[in-house]
C-alpha positions in Angstrom: -0.2 0.1 0.1 1.4 3.3 -1.1 0.6 5.9 1.8 -0.4 9.3 1.0 2.9 10.6 3.1 4.4 8.3 1.0 3.1 9.7 -2.0 3.8 13.5 -1.3 7.4 13.0 -0.4 7.8 11.2 -3.4 6.3 14.1 -5.6 8.4 16.6 -2.8 11.7 14.7 -3.7 11.4 14.8 -7.5 11.7 18.8 -7.4 13.1 19.7 -4.0 17.1 18.6 -2.9 18.3 20.1 -0.2 15.6 20.6 2.5 17.6 22.9 4.5 15.2 25.9 4.5 12.0 23.8 3.9 9.5 23.5 6.7 6.5 20.9 6.6 3.3 22.2 8.0 0.7 19.2 9.3 -2.8 19.0 11.0 -1.3 16.7 14.0 1.9 16.2 15.7 1.5 12.7 15.2 1.5 12.9 11.2 4.6 14.4 11.8 6.2 11.3 13.7 5.1 9.3 10.6 6.0 12.0 8.0 10.1 11.9 9.8 9.7 8.5 9.8 8.9 7.7 5.8 11.6 10.6 5.0 14.2 8.7 6.5 13.5 5.6 4.5 13.7 8.2 1.4 17.1 9.7 1.8 20.3 8.3 2.0 22.1 11.4 4.0 21.0 15.6 4.5 19.0 17.9 6.6 15.6 16.8 7.8 13.1 19.3 6.9 11.7 21.2 9.6 8.2 19.7 10.7 5.5 21.1 12.4 2.3 21.1 13.3 -0.8 24.3 12.4 -1.1 25.4 16.0 3.0 25.9 16.6 2.8 27.4 13.3 0.0 30.3 13.5 1.9 30.8 17.0 5.2 31.4 15.6 3.7 33.9 13.2 1.0 35.8 15.5 4.4 36.0 18.2 1.9 35.5 20.7 1.8 33.0 23.5 -1.4 30.3 23.9 -2.5 29.9 27.5 -4.4 26.7 28.6 -8.4 27.4 29.3 -7.6 27.5 32.8 -5.9 30.4 33.2 -7.9 31.9 30.1 -10.8 32.0 32.2 -9.0 33.8 35.4 -7.9 36.5 33.1 -11.2 36.7 31.7 -13.0 36.8 35.6 -10.1 40.2 36.0 -11.7 41.5 33.1 -15.4 40.9 33.5 -15.1 42.4 37.0 -13.5 45.8 35.9 -16.4 46.3 33.4 -19.3 45.2 36.4 -20.5 46.7 39.1 -22.3 43.7 40.1 -20.2 41.3 39.1 -21.9 37.2 39.5 -19.3 35.3 42.0 -16.6 33.1 40.1 -19.0 29.4 40.2 -21.4 31.3 38.4 -19.1 33.1 36.1 -17.2 29.8 34.7 -20.5 28.3 34.4 -21.1 30.8 31.2 -17.4 32.0 30.7 -16.5 28.6 29.1 -19.1 28.9 26.5 -18.7 32.6 25.9 -15.1 32.0 25.1 -15.7 29.4 22.6 -17.9 31.7 20.8 -15.5 34.4 20.8 -12.9 32.2 19.9 -14.8 30.9 16.8 -15.4 34.3 16.0 -11.8 35.1 15.9 -10.6 31.8 14.0 -13.1 32.7 11.4 -12.2 36.9 11.1 -15.6 37.7 11.6 -15.8 41.6 12.5 -16.7 41.3 16.3 -18.6 44.3 16.3 -21.4 43.9 13.2 -22.3 40.1 15.0 -22.6 41.5 18.5 -24.6 44.7 17.7 -26.8 42.0 15.2 -27.1 39.6 18.5 -28.2 42.7 20.9 -30.8 44.1 18.0 -32.5 40.3 17.8 -33.0 40.6 21.4 -34.0 44.1 21.2 -36.4 43.0 18.3 -37.9 40.4 20.9 -39.1 42.4 23.4 -40.1 45.4 21.5 -44.0 45.3 21.6 -46.8 47.4 19.3 -48.4 48.2 22.7 -45.7 48.8 25.0 -46.9 45.6 27.1 -43.8 43.4 26.7 -43.4 41.7 30.3 -40.0 41.4 30.8 -39.3 38.9 33.9 -36.1 39.6 36.3 -34.9 36.1 34.5 -35.6 38.1 30.7 -33.9 41.3 31.9 -30.6 39.9 33.3 -30.3 37.6 29.5 -31.1 41.1 27.6 -28.5 42.9 29.9 -26.0 40.1 29.7 -26.5 40.2 25.4 -25.9 43.7 25.2 -22.6 43.4 27.1 -20.8 40.8 25.1 -19.1 43.0 22.8 -18.0 44.8 25.5 -16.5 42.2 27.5 -14.7 41.2 23.8 -13.4 44.2 23.4 -11.9 44.5 26.8 -10.5 41.4 26.8 -9.4 41.0 23.5 -7.0 44.3 24.4 -5.9 42.6 27.7 -4.8 39.7 26.2 -2.4 41.7 23.4 -1.0 43.9 25.9 0.1 40.7 27.7 1.2 38.7 24.8 -0.9 36.0 25.3 -4.3 34.1 23.8 -6.5 31.9 23.3 -6.3 29.9 19.6 -8.5 32.6 18.0 -6.5 35.5 19.2 -3.5 33.9 17.3 -5.1 33.4 13.9 -6.4 36.9 13.9 -3.1 38.2 15.2 -1.1 35.7 12.7 -2.9 37.3 9.8 -2.0 40.9 10.2 1.3 39.8 11.0 1.6 37.0 7.9 2.7 39.4 5.3 5.9 40.6 7.4 6.4 36.8 8.1 6.5 36.3 4.2 8.7 38.8 3.6 11.4 37.6 6.5 11.0 34.5 5.6 11.4 34.4 1.9 14.6 32.1 1.6 12.7 29.4 3.7 10.1 27.0 1.3 6.5 26.2 2.9 4.5 22.8 2.2 1.1 22.1 3.9 0.3 18.2 3.5 -2.5 16.9 4.4 -5.3 19.3 5.3 -8.8 19.8 4.6 -11.6 21.5 6.7 -10.1 25.1 7.3 -11.5 28.1 9.1 -11.0 31.4 7.6 -8.1 32.7 8.9 -6.1 29.4 7.9 -7.8 29.7 4.3 -6.2 33.6 4.3 -2.9 32.7 5.5 -2.5 29.3 3.0 -3.7 31.4 -0.1 -0.9 34.0 1.0 1.6 31.9 1.1 0.7 29.8 -1.7 0.4 33.6 -4.0 3.9 34.6 -2.5 5.1 31.7 -4.6 7.0 29.7 -1.5 4.6 27.3 -0.7 3.0 24.4 -1.9 0.1 22.5 -0.8 -0.8 18.8 -0.8 -4.5 17.4 -0.1 -5.4 14.4 0.3 -9.0 13.8 -1.3 -10.2 10.9 -3.8 -11.2 11.5 -7.2 -14.4 9.9 -6.3 -15.1 12.2 -3.7 -13.6 15.6 -5.2 -15.3 15.1 -8.8 -19.0 14.8 -7.8 -20.9 16.3 -5.1 -20.2 14.2 -2.3 -20.1 16.3 1.3 -16.4 14.5 2.1 -14.9 16.6 -1.1 -17.3 19.9 -0.3 -14.2 21.9 1.3 -11.9 21.5 -1.6 -14.2 22.1 -4.2 -14.9 25.4 -2.3 -11.4 26.2 -2.5 -11.3 25.4 -6.4 -13.5 27.9 -7.0 -12.9 30.6 -4.1 -8.8 31.2 -3.9 -7.5 33.6 -6.8 -4.2 31.1 -6.5 -6.4 27.4 -7.7 -7.3 29.6 -10.9 -4.0 29.4 -12.4 -2.6 25.9 -11.0 -4.1 22.8 -10.3 -5.0 20.9 -6.8 -2.2 19.0 -6.3 -2.5 14.8 -5.2 -6.1 14.0 -6.5 -5.4 10.3 -7.1 -8.1 7.0 -7.2 -8.0 4.5 -4.6 -11.2 4.5 -3.6 -12.9 2.4 -5.9 -9.9 -0.6 -5.9 -10.8 -3.7 -4.5 -11.4 -4.3 -1.0 -13.0 -6.5 1.8 -15.5 -4.4 3.7 -17.8 -5.6 7.0 -20.3 -3.7 8.6 -21.2 -5.4 11.5 -24.0 -4.8 14.0 -23.4 -5.7 17.7 -25.8 -4.7 20.7 -24.1 -2.2 23.2 -21.0 -1.2 23.2 -19.1 -3.6 25.0 -20.0 -6.1 22.1 -18.4 -3.9 19.6 -15.2 -3.9 21.5 -15.2 -7.4 22.2 -16.1 -8.4 18.9 -13.0 -6.0 17.8 -10.7 -8.2 19.8 -11.9 -10.6 17.7 -10.9 -9.7 14.6 -7.1 -8.4 15.9 -6.9 -11.6 17.1 -7.0 -13.4 13.8 -5.1 -10.6 12.0 -1.3 -11.8 11.5 0.4 -8.6 13.1 -0.5 -5.2 13.8 2.4 -2.8 12.1 -0.5 -1.6 9.6 -3.5 -2.1 11.3 -5.6 0.6 12.9 -8.3 0.5 15.7 -10.4 3.7 15.8 -12.5 4.4 18.5 -15.4 6.7 17.2 -16.7 7.1 20.5 -13.2 7.4 22.4 -15.1 7.3 26.3 -14.7 3.4 25.4 -11.1 3.5 25.7 -11.2 2.2 29.3 -12.6 -1.1 28.0 -10.6 -1.7 24.9 -8.0 -1.4 27.2 -9.6 -4.6 29.1 -10.4 -6.4 25.6 -7.1 -6.2 23.7 -6.2 -10.2 22.7 -2.9 -11.2 24.4 -1.3 -11.6 21.3 -1.3 -7.2 20.7 2.2 -7.1 22.8 2.8 -3.5 21.3 0.3 -0.9 20.8 0.2 3.0 20.8 -2.4 5.3 21.8 -3.1 8.7 20.2 -5.4 10.1 22.9 -5.8 10.8 26.3 -7.0 8.5 28.9 -9.7 10.9 30.8 -8.7 12.0 33.7 -12.6 11.5 35.4 -11.5 7.4 35.2 -8.7 7.7 37.0 -8.8 5.8 40.1 -7.1 9.1 42.1 -9.7 11.2 40.8 -12.4 9.2 43.4 -10.1 10.0 46.0 -9.9 13.5 45.8 -13.4 13.7 45.2 -13.9 11.6 48.4 -11.8 14.1 50.3 -14.4 17.3 48.9 -17.0 15.3 49.9 -15.7 15.2 53.6 -16.3 18.8 54.0 -18.8 19.0 51.4 -21.4 17.0 53.6 -19.9 18.3 56.7 -21.0 21.7 55.8 -24.1 20.3 54.3 -25.1 18.3 58.1 -24.5 21.5 59.5 -21.2 20.1 61.7 -18.1 21.9 60.8 -18.0 24.2 63.7 -17.9 20.8 65.6 -15.7 19.4 63.2 -17.2 16.4 62.9 -17.2 14.1 59.9 -19.9 11.7 58.5 -18.7 8.0 58.5 -19.5 7.1 55.5 -17.1 9.7 53.9 -14.3 8.5 56.4 -14.6 5.0 55.6 -15.0 5.3 51.6 -11.6 7.6 52.4 -9.9 5.3 54.3 -10.7 2.6 52.0 -9.2 4.0 48.9 -6.6 1.6 47.3 -3.6 4.3 48.0 -4.4 5.2 51.3 -5.8 1.4 52.6 -2.5 0.5 51.3 -0.6 2.9 53.7 -2.9 1.5 56.8 -1.7 -1.6 56.7 0.1 -2.8 60.3 1.1 -6.2 59.8 -0.4 -8.4 57.8 -3.6 -9.3 59.8 -4.6 -5.6 60.9 -5.6 -2.7 58.4 -6.5 0.9 60.2 -9.3 0.8 57.7 -11.1 -2.5 58.7 -10.5 -1.9 62.4 -12.2 2.1 61.9 -15.0 0.6 59.9 -15.6 -2.4 62.2 -15.3 -0.1 65.3 -17.8 2.7 63.6 -20.3 0.1 62.9 -20.4 -1.7 66.3 -20.6 1.5 68.4 -23.1 3.3 65.9 -21.5 6.3 64.8 -22.7 8.2 62.2 -20.4 10.9 62.8 -16.6 10.7 63.9 -14.2 13.2 64.9 -10.5 14.3 64.2 -9.3 13.3 67.7 -11.2 9.6 67.3 -9.3 9.4 63.7 -6.1 9.9 65.0 -6.5 7.6 68.0 -6.8 5.0 65.1 -4.4 6.1 63.4 -1.7 5.8 66.1 -0.4 2.2 65.2 1.2 3.8 61.7 4.5 5.6 61.2 4.7 9.3 62.4 4.8 10.6 58.6 1.8 8.7 57.6 -0.4 9.3 60.4 0.3 13.1 60.5 -0.3 13.6 56.9 -3.8 12.0 57.0 -4.4 13.0 60.2 -4.0 16.7 58.5 -6.8 16.0 55.8 -9.3 15.8 58.7 -8.1 19.2 59.9 -11.1 22.0 59.8 -11.2 24.1 56.8 -9.8 27.3 56.8 -8.5 28.5 53.4 -8.4 27.8 50.0 -4.6 27.5 49.6 -4.1 25.8 52.8 -6.9 23.1 51.4 -5.1 23.1 48.6 -1.6 22.4 49.6 -2.9 18.9 51.9 -4.1 17.7 49.0 -0.6 18.3 47.4 1.2 17.1 49.9 -1.2 14.0 50.7 0.2 13.1 46.7 3.3 13.5 48.1 2.7 11.2 50.6 1.4 8.7 48.0 3.9 8.5 45.4 6.3 7.2 48.1 4.3 3.9 47.7 3.0 3.9 44.2 3.9 1.6 41.4 5.0 3.4 37.8 0.9 3.6 36.6 0.1 5.1 39.9 2.8 7.5 39.5 1.9 8.7 36.3 -1.8 9.6 37.7 -0.4 11.0 40.7 1.9 13.5 38.7 -0.8 14.7 36.8 -2.7 15.8 39.5 0.0 17.0 41.5 0.6 19.5 38.3 -3.3 20.1 38.3 -3.5 21.3 41.9 0.1 23.2 41.8 -1.5 25.2 39.0 -4.7 26.2 40.8 -2.8 26.8 43.9 -0.4 29.5 41.8 -3.7 30.8 40.3 -5.4 31.1 43.6 -2.4 32.5 45.0 -2.3 35.3 42.6 -6.1 36.1 42.1 -7.9 34.6 44.9 -11.2 34.2 42.7 -12.2 30.6 44.5 -13.3 31.7 47.9 -15.1 28.4 49.9 -14.8 24.3 48.8 -18.0 24.3 47.1 -16.8 26.6 44.1 -13.6 25.3 43.8 -15.0 21.5 44.2 -17.5 22.7 40.9 -14.5 24.1 39.5 -12.4 21.3 39.8 -15.3 18.9 38.7 -15.7 20.4 35.5 -11.6 21.0 34.9 -11.3 16.7 35.1 -14.2 16.5 32.3 -12.5 17.7 30.2 -8.9 17.2 31.0 -7.0 13.5 30.0 -3.6 11.6 30.8 -1.5 11.4 27.8 0.1 8.1 26.5 3.8 8.2 25.9 4.3 4.9 23.2 6.6 4.1 20.3 4.5 5.3 17.7 5.4 3.5 14.4 4.9 -0.2 15.8 2.1 -2.6 16.7 -1.3 -1.2 16.5 -2.8 1.8 16.6 -5.6 3.2 18.8 -7.0 6.2 17.8 -9.6 8.8 17.6 -11.1 9.6 14.5 -9.2 13.1 14.2 -6.3 11.6 15.1 -6.5 9.2 11.8 -5.4 13.2 9.2 -2.6 12.3 7.5 -2.4 8.9 8.1 -3.1 5.9 6.4 -3.6 1.7 7.0 -4.1 -1.1 5.5 -6.0 -2.8 7.9 -9.4 -0.5 9.7 -11.6 -1.6 12.4 -13.8 1.2 13.4 -16.3 1.4 16.3 -19.5 3.1 17.2 -19.9 4.1 13.7 -24.1 5.6 15.1 -25.7 8.6 14.1 -25.1 10.9 17.0 -21.3 9.6 17.4 -20.0 9.6 13.7 -21.0 12.2 12.6 -21.8 13.8 16.2 -25.1 15.0 17.2 -26.1 18.4 16.5 -26.2 20.1 19.9 -24.3 23.0 20.0 -22.9 25.1 23.5 -23.0 28.4 22.2 -24.7 32.1 22.9 -24.8 32.6 19.0 -28.3 31.1 17.5 -28.2 29.2 14.1 -29.1 31.7 11.4 -26.6 34.5 13.1 -24.0 32.0 12.4 -25.3 31.5 8.7 -25.6 35.4 8.2 -21.8 35.9 9.5 -20.3 32.5 7.6 -19.9 30.6 11.0 -19.6 27.0 10.9 -22.5 24.9 11.9 -23.2 21.3 12.3 -23.1 21.3 8.7 -20.1 21.9 8.3 -18.9 19.7 11.3 -21.5 16.9 9.0 -19.0 17.6 6.4 -15.8 17.6 8.4 -16.5 14.0 9.8 -17.8 12.6 6.5 -14.1 13.7 5.0 -12.1 11.8 8.0 -14.6 8.8 7.8 -14.3 8.3 3.9 -10.4 9.6 3.4 -9.6 6.2 6.2 -11.2 3.8 4.0 -9.2 5.1 0.8 -6.0 3.6 0.7 -7.3 0.7 3.3 -7.6 -3.3 2.0 -9.2 -4.6 5.0 -12.1 -2.5 6.5 -14.4 -3.1 9.6 -17.3 -0.9 10.8 -18.8 -1.6 13.8 -21.8 -0.4 15.0 -24.8 -0.5 18.2 -28.0 -1.9 17.3 -29.2 -0.5 20.7 -32.3 2.1 20.8 -31.0 2.6 24.5 -29.8 6.5 24.7 -30.4 9.1 22.3 -29.6 8.6 19.0 -27.8 5.2 19.1 -29.6 1.8 17.3 -29.2 4.0 14.3 -26.2 3.3 11.8 -24.5 6.2 10.4 -25.9 7.8 7.2 -21.6 7.7 6.3 -22.6 3.4 6.2 -25.6 3.9 4.0 -23.7 6.5 1.5 -20.6 3.2 1.8 -23.4 0.5 1.0 -25.1 2.7 -2.3 -21.5 3.1 -3.7 -20.3 -0.3 -3.4 -21.7 -3.4 -3.7 -19.1 -6.0 -2.6 -20.0 -5.1 1.3 -20.8 -8.2 3.7 -23.2 -7.1 6.2 -23.8 -9.0 9.8 -25.6 -8.2 13.1 -23.8 -10.6 15.5 -24.6 -11.2 19.6 -22.7 -12.0 22.4 -21.9 -16.0 22.6 -24.0 -16.8 25.3 -22.8 -20.2 27.4 -26.1 -21.8 28.9 -25.2 -24.6 31.9 -27.7 -25.2 33.9 -28.4 -24.0 37.0 -26.7 -25.9 40.1 -28.0 -25.6 43.1 -26.0 -25.2 46.4 -26.0 -28.8 48.1 -24.4 -29.0 51.4 -23.7 -32.8 52.4 -23.6 -33.5 56.3 -20.3 -34.7 57.6 -19.0 -35.9 60.9 -18.5 -32.2 61.8 -22.1 -30.8 60.7 -23.9 -33.6 62.8 -21.5 -33.1 65.7 -22.5 -29.4 65.8 -26.2 -30.3 64.8 -26.0 -32.5 67.9 -24.4 -28.9 70.3 -27.7 -27.3 68.6 -29.7 -30.2 69.7 -28.4 -29.8 73.5 -28.2 -25.7 73.5 -32.0 -25.6 71.7 -33.1 -24.5 68.6 -35.7 -21.9 68.7 -39.2 -21.5 66.2 -37.4 -19.1 64.1 -34.3 -21.0 63.6 -36.9 -23.8 62.7 -38.6 -21.9 60.2 -35.7 -20.5 58.9 -34.5 -24.0 57.8 -37.6 -24.7 56.3 -37.5 -21.6 54.5 -33.5 -21.9 53.1 -31.7 -24.6 54.4 -28.7 -22.9 53.1 -29.4 -19.9 55.1 -29.8 -22.0 58.5 -26.4 -23.7 57.6 -24.7 -20.5 57.6 -26.5 -19.3 60.6 -26.3 -22.3 62.6 -23.5 -24.3 61.7 -21.2 -22.1 60.1 -22.2 -19.5 63.1 -21.7 -16.9 60.0 -23.7 -13.5 61.5 -24.5 -10.6 59.0 -22.1 -8.0 58.4 -22.7 -5.3 61.4 -23.5 -1.7 59.3 -23.7 1.7 61.0 -27.8 2.2 61.7 -28.5 5.4 60.6 -32.0 4.7 60.0 -33.6 2.9 62.9 -34.1 -0.7 61.3 -37.9 -2.5 61.6 -35.6 -5.0 63.8 -34.7 -2.4 66.6 -37.6 -0.8 67.0 -39.4 -4.5 67.2 -36.8 -4.9 70.4 -37.9 -1.0 71.5 -41.5 -2.1 71.6 -41.0 -5.4 73.2 -38.8 -4.2 76.0 -41.2 -1.3 76.6 -44.1 -3.3 77.2 -41.7 -6.0 79.4 -41.3 -3.2 81.5 -44.8 -2.0 81.7 -46.6 -5.1 82.4 -43.3 -6.7 85.0 -44.6 -5.7 88.0 -48.4 -6.5 87.1 -47.6 -10.7 86.9 -49.9 -12.9 88.5 -52.2 -9.5 89.3 -55.8 -8.3 87.5 -55.1 -6.1 85.6 -57.5 -2.7 86.2 -58.0 0.3 84.3 -56.1 2.8 86.6 -53.0 0.4 86.0 -52.9 0.9 82.3 -53.5 4.9 82.9 -50.1 4.5 85.1 -48.6 3.0 82.5 -49.4 5.6 79.8 -47.5 8.2 81.9 -44.5 6.4 81.3 -44.6 4.9 77.8 -42.7 8.0 76.1 -39.8 7.9 79.1 -39.4 4.2 78.6 -39.1 4.2 74.5 -36.4 7.0 74.8 -34.5 5.0 77.2 -34.9 2.2 75.3 -33.2 3.2 71.7 -31.1 5.1 73.9 -29.6 1.5 74.7 -30.5 -0.4 71.3 -29.8 2.5 68.7 -27.0 3.3 70.9 -25.3 6.9 69.0 -28.0 7.2 66.3 -29.7 10.4 66.5 -33.5 10.2 66.9 -34.3 13.8 66.9 -34.4 14.8 63.0 -35.7 13.5 59.7 -37.0 9.5 59.8 -35.4 8.6 62.8 -37.6 11.2 64.8 -40.7 9.4 62.4 -39.7 5.8 63.6 -39.4 7.0 67.5 -42.9 8.4 67.2 -44.3 5.5 65.5 -42.8 3.1 68.2 -44.5 5.4 70.8 -48.0 5.3 69.1 -47.6 1.7 68.9 -47.2 1.3 72.7 -50.0 3.7 73.7 -52.8 2.4 70.5 -51.7 -1.1 72.3 -52.5 0.4 75.4 -55.5 2.1 74.6 -57.0 -1.3 73.2 -55.7 -2.7 76.5 -57.8 -0.3 78.3 -61.2 -0.7 76.1 -61.2 -4.2 76.6 -60.7 -3.9 80.4 -63.4 -1.4 80.4 -66.1 -4.0 77.8 -68.6 -6.0 80.3 -66.4 -6.5 83.0 -63.8 -8.3 81.4 -61.2 -9.8 83.8 -57.7 -10.0 82.7 -54.7 -11.4 84.6 -51.0 -11.3 83.4 -49.3 -14.5 84.0 -45.7 -13.8 82.6 -44.0 -11.3 80.6 -40.7 -12.5 78.2 -41.1 -16.1 79.8 -38.1 -18.5 78.2 -39.7 -21.9 77.6 -38.2 -24.8 76.8 -38.4 -28.8 76.4 -37.0 -31.8 75.4 -38.5 -34.1 72.6 -37.0 -37.6 71.5 -37.6 -39.0 68.3 -37.8 -42.0 66.6 -34.1 -42.7 64.8 -32.7 -40.0 66.4 -30.4 -41.6 69.6 -30.4 -38.2 71.4 -32.8 -35.4 72.9 -33.5 -32.3 70.9 -34.2 -29.4 73.0 -36.5 -26.7 71.8 -36.6 -23.3 73.2 -38.2 -20.2 73.0 -39.2 -16.4 74.6 -43.1 -15.7 75.0 -43.3 -12.4 74.8 -46.9 -12.4 77.1 -48.7 -15.2 78.5 -52.2 -13.8 80.2 -55.5 -15.0 81.1 -58.6 -13.3 79.6 -62.5 -14.6 81.4 -60.5 -18.0 82.2 -58.9 -18.4 78.8 -55.4 -18.8 78.9 -53.4 -16.7 76.0 -50.2 -17.1 74.6 -49.0 -14.1 72.8 -47.0 -13.5 70.3 -46.1 -9.1 69.2 -45.0 -8.4 65.9 -44.5 -5.0 64.8 -44.7 -5.7 61.4 -48.4 -6.1 59.7 -50.2 -9.7 60.3 -53.5 -10.6 59.4 -56.1 -14.0 60.1 -54.8 -15.8 57.0 -51.3 -16.1 58.2 -52.9 -18.1 61.5 -55.4 -20.3 59.6 -54.6 -24.0 59.3 -56.9 -26.5 57.9 -54.2 -29.2 57.8 -51.1 -29.4 59.2 -49.2 -31.2 56.4 -49.2 -28.1 54.6 -47.7 -26.0 58.1 -44.0 -26.1 56.0 -45.1 -23.2 53.1 -43.9 -20.1 54.1 -47.0 -18.1 55.0 -48.2 -20.8 58.2 -44.5 -19.8 59.4 -46.0 -17.5 61.9 -48.4 -20.1 62.8 -45.9 -22.2 63.8 -44.0 -20.1 66.0 -47.1 -19.8 67.7 -48.0 -23.6 68.0 -44.5 -24.1 69.4 -45.2 -22.0 71.9 -48.3 -23.1 72.8 -46.9 -26.7 73.0 -43.9 -25.4 75.0 -46.4 -23.9 77.2 -48.4 -26.8 78.0 -45.0 -28.7 78.8 -43.6 -26.3 81.1 -46.7 -25.7 83.0 -48.1 -29.7 82.6 -51.3 -27.5 81.1 -54.2 -30.2 81.7 -56.2 -29.3 78.9 -59.4 -29.2 81.1 -59.1 -25.0 81.2 -59.4 -23.3 77.5 -55.8 -22.2 75.8 -55.8 -19.9 72.8 -52.2 -19.0 71.2 -51.9 -16.4 68.6 -50.5 -12.8 67.3 -51.4 -8.8 68.5 -49.8 -7.0 65.2 -48.9 -3.3 66.0 -50.0 -2.4 62.0 -53.6 -4.5 62.6 -54.1 -3.6 66.2 -57.8 -2.7 65.1 -58.2 -6.4 64.7 -56.9 -7.3 68.1 -55.6 -11.1 69.3 -55.3 -12.9 66.3 -55.8 -16.2 66.9 -55.0 -20.0 65.3 -58.1 -20.9 63.7 -58.6 -24.5 62.8 -62.2 -23.9 61.1 -62.7 -23.7 57.4 -66.1 -21.8 58.2 -65.5 -18.3 58.7 -68.4 -17.7 60.9 -67.6 -20.5 63.3 -64.0 -20.0 63.9 -62.1 -22.9 65.4 -59.7 -21.5 68.2 -59.5 -24.2 70.7 -55.7 -25.5 71.6 -56.8 -29.0 72.2 -54.0 -31.5 73.1 -55.0 -33.7 70.3 -54.4 -30.9 67.4 -50.7 -29.9 69.2 -49.9 -33.8 69.2 -50.7 -33.4 65.1 -48.5 -30.2 65.4 -45.9 -31.8 66.9 -45.8 -34.9 64.3 -45.4 -32.7 61.4 -42.6 -30.6 63.7 -40.4 -33.9 64.5 -40.8 -35.0 61.0 -38.8 -31.8 59.5 -36.4 -32.5 62.3 -35.9 -36.1 61.8 -35.5 -35.0 58.0 -32.8 -32.2 59.7 -30.8 -34.6 61.9 -31.0 -37.1 58.9 -27.2 -37.5 57.7 -27.9 -39.0 54.0 -30.6 -35.8 53.1 -28.3 -32.8 52.5 -28.9 -29.0 52.9 -30.6 -28.2 49.5 -31.2 -24.6 48.2 -34.8 -24.4 47.2 -35.4 -24.1 43.4 -38.0 -20.2 43.8 -37.0 -18.8 47.0 -39.6 -15.8 47.2 -37.1 -13.1 48.4 
């Protein structure tokens, strides 16, 4: 394959023998590397020409220095403040200034008369608020907007003047100034010969510069365009056709290097893939089949896919050159910096600044960051990060102060302890805050690998620059503004890669492909909205005004991408075009119009839709055999006692039972910020036990209930402080839960009071929170099994003994309606199992003779209106059967023994249920 660079150099070498005073101007720095390499292979000895990209060339002509966008913003704010009586704060200013600077840049690059366009814009806005009857009503927002549009030219003039005086500027200023100085520059450099190589879409300033050089006779331009696009009405050739008709130079001379390669034989595949990840994985499969990568490019139309791509390349790609930045927002260090910001932003939001308390999740997030975690490793078993998070969860601390953090840090080295403790110092000033981050970066680099050092260095330079700008200007006054500004900065910044540019696979974005040619080309994300991009533009200049003044719109942008896309295919032999078929985000799912155009131009394209290879394997249910150790643990459990809840847990999921009771794995303890349901249940239970304990063995009176109601709130508060430890009950959701718990107890007591008033009911309290247990023998098991449980309350109402279980959750009568004990294993009967087991334990404990009536059931605090919900063994809803008889208990226990026989049978494994409901 004869590349454009190679062809162009061959043409130049025919007429140029010495390159001592020759300058090559190229669209990008990267193209220069390939030009140098190709040049070395074509000449045996002699000087190389000076090779420069267009940006540096314009800077040289303008005699000004280009500055970055951050410095530019600070300088612009200085000028803005001088022009305004009541200027916006820096954070508000930066939200619109970026867009305005882009507009200024575009106006300057296209040499538009700034006064004319801004007066035109101003007049449009004046017309909008004009009304025949003079009844136009302006809101404050509209007034602000109109006043702002009136001042755009004033800001522009003042800022432009400032930049000229300081000999600095954004790219547009450099372009505008270079057009004024180009004649002088040419006359000073008459001895030099200039070659413009591989350009296509030029702004007005570039057009003027190029034509001036060409007309002077000491320059040549070599365009990279195929005859197919140039001689038809194809969008890709629109720019060059324009120059051919409008430039004076091309009235006399032909356009250089128009060849015909596109129509030659090519292997082209258009591949539709669902989702971005499938595209990238398939691109990896294509690469795997290629014999080598020395003439291969993987082009990402969507550059955000770079991180995925780097993880999806085949193993045989041993050399790779990346020509795009790795987004800084995806770098691990970014999350650490944001974690530091979050500490203080949440401190301010939660009003803990004065006490210098930090929200526990923010502290844990910071100390668990990979780089910090490494520093806090004391020995193989102990890491301070883990100790801190475990202690915070155990003590239920929603907030942590700096002194506590210092105490945790005491086992680590003095330097680490000091630097990390400083991060938690009270916020004093922006300068000091930036300094503590810089110091932390210095500490982290001591213990970082090579890649992490690259990340850290990039952040070190960013924060040092912010520190210098802050010291010079002092515009950022609070942390919120700094955080917002840092977030804006991080979105647009990237980490540059340095590799061997001439070897191996070339991984690049679409714009980086300019001037370069490859035999094998794989392009991903060739979708509408990506290639070409969407039509959304951040600008204060409307579309019709851009058309009027000749500023580029999305049409020019589409033509530019059309050129890049088709130019990449001109000389390639194997082309793979991938696009996303999914309609899950705006613009995706529709293949690019460029692909449709390509399909109309060529008839030998292979099209296919691919989908990931899904390997289905039968789902293996977890199964755990009962070995000797498991059986030993089960025997221990039989001695210690099995509770009703453990039994229902086994019925629900044997694997969960195995983890909790055999392996003794408890749930991970976490800080309880919002009162958990089980905590509220415990508080209600404990409060009722405390209230009823003095009346055990006595008949309750109405005035006893009145006495209880007076103590309720105090007891609820006490038990919350006991079970919710350091949690805050004064505000928010927790306050509501506290009130709900209090209302539960008060409503329960009110119901109890009503019961005593009605028909002179006699209510005697027998026991509260009574621990009961009983051993049972089962045929085939040679040791007794102990069943144990705590009954919330046992009482006697008008001669009927009642066994009562309190539930703070919702229970209704259907949960306790059992017609056949064989069906009791079903999840909906698990509450009935608990109640019946309590009844069995009570009858065993008291040697109950069943001459007296016995009832068992639940009082649900969320269903208090239904009162005491009893076990019901009748299908006739008009005639419920609530009596717990000896026969019913015996029938029930037969089923429970069958469950226990299964549990203690060595041949029956613990098996995960097929369909777990929750």
